[in-house]
C-alpha positions in Angstrom: 64.7 -114.5 -27.6 65.2 -117.3 -30.4 68.2 -119.3 -30.8 68.7 -119.2 -34.9 72.3 -120.5 -36.8 72.7 -121.9 -40.4 71.1 -125.1 -40.0 68.4 -123.8 -37.9 66.9 -120.8 -40.0 63.2 -121.7 -41.8 62.6 -124.8 -39.1 62.3 -123.4 -35.9 63.8 -125.4 -32.8 62.1 -123.3 -29.8 58.6 -122.0 -30.1 57.5 -124.7 -32.8 54.4 -123.7 -34.7 53.5 -120.8 -32.3 54.5 -118.1 -35.1 51.2 -120.5 -36.9 49.2 -120.2 -34.5 49.6 -116.2 -34.1 46.5 -114.1 -36.9 47.6 -112.4 -39.2 46.7 -108.6 -37.3 49.0 -109.7 -33.8 52.4 -110.4 -36.2 53.0 -107.4 -36.8 53.6 -106.5 -33.2 55.7 -109.8 -32.7 60.0 -109.9 -33.3 62.4 -112.2 -32.0 65.1 -111.6 -31.0 67.8 -114.2 -32.9 70.8 -114.7 -31.0 73.1 -117.2 -33.5 75.8 -119.9 -32.6 77.3 -122.3 -33.8 77.9 -120.7 -37.4 81.2 -121.2 -39.2 82.0 -117.5 -39.8 81.8 -117.3 -43.7 78.7 -118.3 -43.7 77.9 -115.2 -41.8 76.7 -112.4 -43.6 74.5 -115.5 -45.7 73.1 -116.0 -42.6 71.9 -112.1 -41.6 70.3 -112.4 -45.4 67.6 -115.3 -44.8 66.8 -113.7 -40.9 65.8 -110.4 -43.0 63.9 -111.7 -45.7 62.4 -114.0 -43.2 58.7 -114.5 -43.0 59.1 -113.9 -39.5 60.2 -110.7 -37.5 64.0 -110.1 -36.0 65.3 -107.3 -33.9 68.5 -107.9 -35.1 70.7 -106.7 -32.3 74.0 -105.1 -34.1 71.4 -103.2 -36.3 71.4 -101.7 -32.8 75.0 -102.1 -31.0 78.4 -99.3 -31.9 81.3 -100.7 -32.7 82.7 -99.3 -29.2 79.9 -101.9 -27.7 80.9 -104.8 -28.9 84.7 -103.6 -27.9 83.7 -102.6 -24.6 81.4 -106.4 -24.2 84.7 -108.0 -25.1 87.5 -106.0 -22.9 85.6 -108.3 -20.7 87.9 -110.9 -20.5 90.8 -108.0 -19.9 88.8 -106.3 -17.5 88.3 -109.7 -14.9 91.4 -110.0 -14.0 91.5 -106.6 -12.4 87.8 -107.4 -10.2 88.3 -106.5 -7.1 86.0 -109.0 -4.4 86.6 -109.2 -0.3 87.5 -113.3 0.5 84.4 -115.0 -0.3 84.2 -117.4 3.3 82.1 -120.8 3.6 81.1 -123.0 6.3 84.7 -121.4 7.4 86.8 -123.2 3.6 87.7 -119.8 1.9 86.5 -120.8 -1.8 88.1 -116.6 -3.2 91.3 -119.2 -5.4 88.7 -121.5 -6.4 86.3 -118.5 -7.7 89.3 -116.0 -9.3 90.7 -119.4 -10.8 87.1 -120.3 -12.4 87.2 -116.3 -13.4 90.4 -116.0 -14.9 90.0 -119.4 -17.4 87.7 -117.8 -19.5 85.4 -120.4 -19.8 81.9 -119.0 -20.7 83.8 -115.7 -21.1 82.0 -116.0 -24.8 78.4 -116.2 -22.5 79.8 -113.1 -20.7 80.7 -111.2 -23.5 77.3 -111.6 -25.0 75.3 -111.0 -21.8 77.0 -107.6 -21.7 75.6 -107.0 -24.8 71.8 -107.7 -23.6 72.5 -105.7 -21.3 73.3 -102.6 -23.6 70.7 -104.0 -26.2 68.0 -103.0 -24.2 70.5 -99.8 -23.6 69.9 -99.1 -26.9 66.0 -99.9 -27.8 65.3 -97.3 -24.7 67.3 -94.2 -26.4 65.6 -95.3 -29.3 62.7 -95.2 -27.5 61.2 -98.7 -28.8 58.0 -99.9 -26.6 58.4 -103.6 -25.0 55.2 -104.6 -23.8 56.1 -108.0 -23.1 59.5 -110.1 -23.9 60.0 -113.7 -23.4 63.4 -115.2 -22.4 64.4 -118.2 -24.0 66.1 -118.9 -20.6 68.5 -121.5 -19.3 69.7 -119.1 -16.7 73.5 -118.6 -17.7 75.3 -115.2 -18.3 74.1 -114.4 -21.1 70.4 -114.4 -19.4 71.8 -112.7 -17.1 72.7 -109.6 -18.8 69.1 -109.8 -21.3 67.4 -109.5 -17.4 69.6 -106.8 -15.6 68.9 -104.7 -18.9 65.5 -105.4 -19.2 64.9 -105.5 -15.8 67.1 -102.3 -15.1 65.6 -100.0 -18.6 61.9 -101.3 -18.9 60.8 -101.7 -14.7 57.1 -101.3 -16.8 57.5 -104.3 -19.1 56.1 -108.0 -18.1 59.1 -110.3 -18.7 58.3 -114.2 -18.2 61.7 -116.6 -18.7 60.5 -119.5 -20.7 62.3 -123.1 -19.6 61.5 -125.2 -22.7 62.6 -128.8 -22.4 62.9 -130.9 -19.3 66.0 -129.1 -16.3 68.3 -131.6 -16.3 69.5 -132.9 -12.4 72.8 -131.6 -12.6 71.7 -128.4 -14.2 72.2 -126.1 -10.6 72.5 -123.1 -13.3 68.1 -123.1 -13.4 67.2 -123.2 -9.8 67.5 -119.6 -9.1 68.6 -118.0 -5.3 67.3 -115.5 -3.9 70.6 -113.0 -4.2 69.6 -113.4 -7.9 65.8 -112.1 -7.6 67.3 -109.9 -5.4 69.7 -108.4 -8.7 66.7 -108.4 -11.1 69.5 -111.2 -12.8 66.6 -113.5 -13.6 62.6 -112.9 -14.9 59.9 -111.8 -12.8 58.2 -115.1 -13.6 59.6 -118.0 -15.2 57.5 -120.8 -17.4 58.2 -124.3 -17.4 56.6 -127.7 -19.2 54.9 -129.0 -16.6 53.7 -128.9 -13.1 56.0 -131.7 -12.1 58.6 -128.6 -12.5 57.8 -126.4 -10.7 59.1 -127.5 -7.1 61.8 -128.1 -8.3 62.7 -125.2 -9.6 62.4 -123.7 -5.7 65.1 -125.9 -4.5 67.0 -123.1 -3.7 64.5 -120.1 -3.4 61.1 -120.4 -3.5 60.4 -117.7 -7.3 57.0 -116.9 -6.2 55.9 -116.9 -10.2 56.1 -120.0 -12.0 53.7 -122.1 -13.7 53.4 -124.1 -16.8 53.2 -123.4 -19.9 52.6 -124.9 -23.5 56.1 -127.4 -25.2 56.1 -126.8 -27.9 59.4 -128.0 -28.5 57.7 -131.4 -28.6 54.6 -131.3 -29.9 55.9 -134.0 -32.6 54.8 -136.5 -29.4 51.1 -136.1 -30.0 50.8 -137.2 -33.4 50.5 -140.6 -34.1 53.4 -142.0 -35.6 53.9 -145.6 -34.4 55.8 -148.1 -36.2 56.1 -151.5 -36.5 60.0 -152.8 -34.8 61.0 -155.2 -36.5 61.4 -158.5 -33.6 64.1 -160.3 -35.8 66.5 -157.3 -35.1 68.1 -156.3 -30.9 67.7 -152.4 -31.6 69.7 -150.2 -29.8 70.0 -145.9 -30.2 72.3 -144.1 -30.6 71.6 -140.3 -29.3 74.6 -137.7 -29.9 75.2 -134.4 -28.6 75.9 -131.6 -30.2 79.8 -131.5 -29.9 81.2 -134.0 -33.0 84.5 -134.4 -30.5 81.7 -135.8 -28.2 79.8 -138.1 -30.3 83.0 -139.6 -32.2 84.2 -140.8 -29.2 80.6 -142.1 -28.0 80.4 -143.9 -31.2 84.1 -145.3 -31.0 83.2 -147.3 -27.0 80.2 -148.5 -28.6 81.7 -150.1 -31.7 84.9 -151.4 -29.2 81.8 -153.7 -27.6 81.6 -157.5 -27.8 77.8 -158.0 -28.2 78.2 -161.8 -29.1 76.1 -162.7 -26.9 72.9 -161.0 -27.9 71.6 -163.7 -30.4 69.8 -161.3 -32.9 70.9 -159.1 -36.1 71.9 -155.5 -34.3 71.0 -152.8 -35.5 71.8 -148.9 -35.2 69.2 -146.0 -34.9 71.4 -143.0 -34.8 69.7 -140.3 -33.7 72.4 -136.8 -34.4 71.4 -133.5 -32.3 69.5 -130.9 -34.8 72.7 -128.7 -33.6 75.1 -131.3 -35.3 72.8 -131.2 -38.7 
């Protein structure tokens, strides 16, 4: 599984360098499942043409899903109003209203829809008698990942499934720490791959997942390249790495512009680094 947008098709941000390391013989058996992000509707046709003409092999979900599948998944936003569940009590506190308000707010609804489509996608692959030996989920344990893994575990119980956490997890991303219930209901991968041994213990915060191991940090290969640059000491350099959202980036730049930096006795230079998704 990978992510593509109109800006990133030929340049792989997720498994950088992997395709070049694979032999020509083995490339015939490896396919990428694209999750399209940050692409305008007007750019979709061009994007799909680029995917189909790419050197890499792609399994496009829309080639297997029907219009009825898409309607069913999209109607989740309506079906959610009719969900019935028992009172949710924790430590004598009734959390039911909090959970209900979160569900009907439709925040993150599109990820849940994508999760249902992922589930139906594997159902259709099985129906078309397509065999899968190994599936790697770009894993952040979001709703789309839960549908992805649930579909795999249900329709391909003998297939090896690995979740690849291809970045350093942030402290407040509590969804990447699997729980016992997620393991029990088969919505997380049986094996989880992280970028270093130091993250293995960290991901066992809620549950001692038995199958967490290290894997190559494909996205960060450039850190090993010897491309040191000398810094002009006559400048006070400020690095500004921006997030993916345009509104947040604009707010950060405005705040920096309003700072009083007169106490610095050097010329000030700003190095602005855009999030790859903004380019």
